VOFI-387276 format. One line per field, with one value per residue (C-alpha): residue number from 1; x, y, z; residue in three letters. Coordinates in nm, 2 decimals, m for minus. Layout:
N
i <- c(NUM  ...);
x <- c(X  ...);
y <- c(Y  ...);
z <- c(Z  ...);
aa <- c(ALA  ...);
END
This chain:
129
i <- c(1  2  3  4  5  6  7  8  9  10  11  12  13  14  15  16  17  18  19  20  21  22  23  24  25  26  27  28  29  30  31  32  33  34  35  36  37  38  39  40  41  42  43  44  45  46  47  48  49  50  51  52  53  54  55  56  57  58  59  60  61  62  63  64  65  66  67  68  69  70  71  72  73  74  75  76  77  78  79  80  81  82  83  84  85  86  87  88  89  90  91  92  93  94  95  96  97  98  99  100  101  102  103  104  105  106  107  108  109  110  111  112  113  114  115  116  117  118  119  120  121  122  123  124  125  126  127  128  129);
x <- c(11.65  11.36  11.21  10.99  10.72  10.59  10.22  9.91  9.67  9.85  9.72  9.85  10.22  10.23  10.32  10.56  10.78  10.76  10.34  10.30  10.08  10.27  10.52  10.45  10.78  10.82  11.06  11.21  11.40  11.55  11.40  11.05  10.81  10.80  10.58  10.49  10.42  10.26  10.45  10.24  10.45  10.49  10.83  10.87  10.82  10.51  10.36  10.46  10.26  10.56  10.49  10.15  9.98  10.07  10.36  10.71  10.97  11.23  11.45  11.41  11.65  11.48  11.64  11.55  11.70  11.37  11.26  11.59  11.59  11.23  11.35  11.72  11.65  11.53  11.79  11.53  11.27  11.02  10.80  10.61  10.82  11.12  11.32  11.65  11.77  11.57  11.72  12.06  12.00  11.90  12.16  12.44  12.25  12.29  11.93  11.87  11.59  11.40  11.12  10.89  10.56  10.23  10.05  10.16  10.07  10.34  10.33  10.39  10.66  10.84  10.82  10.93  11.23  11.32  11.30  11.52  11.24  11.12  11.13  11.27  11.22  11.52  11.58  11.45  11.25  11.46  11.19  11.33  11.67);
y <- c(7.58  7.81  8.05  8.35  8.52  8.88  8.80  9.07  8.84  8.47  8.38  8.62  8.80  9.13  9.42  9.55  9.38  9.63  9.63  9.28  9.15  8.83  8.61  8.25  8.04  7.74  7.46  7.31  6.95  6.79  7.05  7.01  7.21  6.99  7.23  7.60  7.83  8.18  8.44  8.78  9.09  9.28  9.36  9.61  10.01  10.00  9.69  9.89  10.20  10.40  10.48  10.66  10.66  10.97  11.06  11.00  10.83  10.82  11.07  10.91  10.62  10.31  9.97  9.63  9.47  9.31  9.18  9.04  8.87  8.73  8.57  8.46  8.09  8.18  8.20  8.38  8.64  8.71  8.99  9.21  9.51  9.63  9.93  9.90  9.95  9.66  9.43  9.57  9.48  9.13  9.08  9.16  8.92  8.65  8.65  8.70  8.92  8.89  9.12  8.91  8.96  8.96  8.73  8.40  8.23  8.21  7.82  7.88  8.13  7.92  7.62  7.83  7.94  7.59  7.49  7.79  7.96  8.22  8.59  8.84  9.20  9.42  9.60  9.76  10.07  10.37  10.59  10.48  10.68);
z <- c(10.77  10.85  10.61  10.74  10.52  10.63  10.64  10.67  10.79  10.84  10.49  10.24  10.17  10.33  10.11  10.36  10.62  10.90  10.88  10.88  11.16  11.18  11.02  10.90  10.94  10.76  10.88  10.60  10.61  10.29  10.07  10.18  10.43  10.76  10.94  10.98  11.28  11.29  11.49  11.58  11.47  11.82  11.73  11.43  11.52  11.31  11.51  11.84  11.72  11.69  11.34  11.25  10.92  10.74  10.94  10.82  11.07  10.80  10.98  11.34  11.37  11.52  11.61  11.43  11.71  11.84  11.49  11.45  11.77  11.68  11.36  11.48  11.39  11.04  10.74  10.50  10.51  10.22  10.18  9.94  10.03  10.28  10.36  10.30  10.65  10.77  10.49  10.59  10.94  10.88  10.64  10.88  11.13  10.88  10.76  10.37  10.30  9.94  9.83  9.61  9.40  9.61  9.32  9.51  9.85  10.14  10.07  9.68  9.77  9.99  9.74  9.46  9.69  9.75  9.36  9.28  9.06  9.28  9.11  9.32  9.29  9.20  9.52  9.84  9.92  9.94  10.08  10.44  10.37);
aa <- c(UNK  UNK  UNK  UNK  UNK  UNK  UNK  UNK  UNK  UNK  UNK  UNK  UNK  UNK  UNK  UNK  UNK  UNK  UNK  UNK  UNK  UNK  UNK  UNK  UNK  UNK  UNK  UNK  UNK  UNK  UNK  UNK  UNK  UNK  UNK  UNK  UNK  UNK  UNK  UNK  UNK  UNK  UNK  UNK  UNK  UNK  UNK  UNK  UNK  UNK  UNK  UNK  UNK  UNK  UNK  UNK  UNK  UNK  UNK  UNK  UNK  UNK  UNK  UNK  UNK  UNK  UNK  UNK  UNK  UNK  UNK  UNK  UNK  UNK  UNK  UNK  UNK  UNK  UNK  UNK  UNK  UNK  UNK  UNK  UNK  UNK  UNK  UNK  UNK  UNK  UNK  UNK  UNK  UNK  UNK  UNK  UNK  UNK  UNK  UNK  UNK  UNK  UNK  UNK  UNK  UNK  UNK  UNK  UNK  UNK  UNK  UNK  UNK  UNK  UNK  UNK  UNK  UNK  UNK  UNK  UNK  UNK  UNK  UNK  UNK  UNK  UNK  UNK  UNK);
END
């Protein structure tokens, strides 16, 4: 099993999935972290420079196909925030997306997920409608 954590800097959890600089991908075997890799985010519209600060892109359709392809081998994605369209696209491709708190490290979040104690936010950002 692989669990991806959206990260702002390769150390902390990103506040927003699409704006993350990278994804820390944890390889899990027998309920324990067996390895990890960092994948740079060159896939989302934000990372490609298609979304400018202060501008709204919510009325412009964009595809999540590139990020789904980049995370195709992951079963779970953890992040501090995510638009509902991205969450639905991940879900329709067999990837569970969970919005979690930012007061933990990626390693602690993954371990909490594995232990069944991860606290999950109630929903996804509706501002991306």
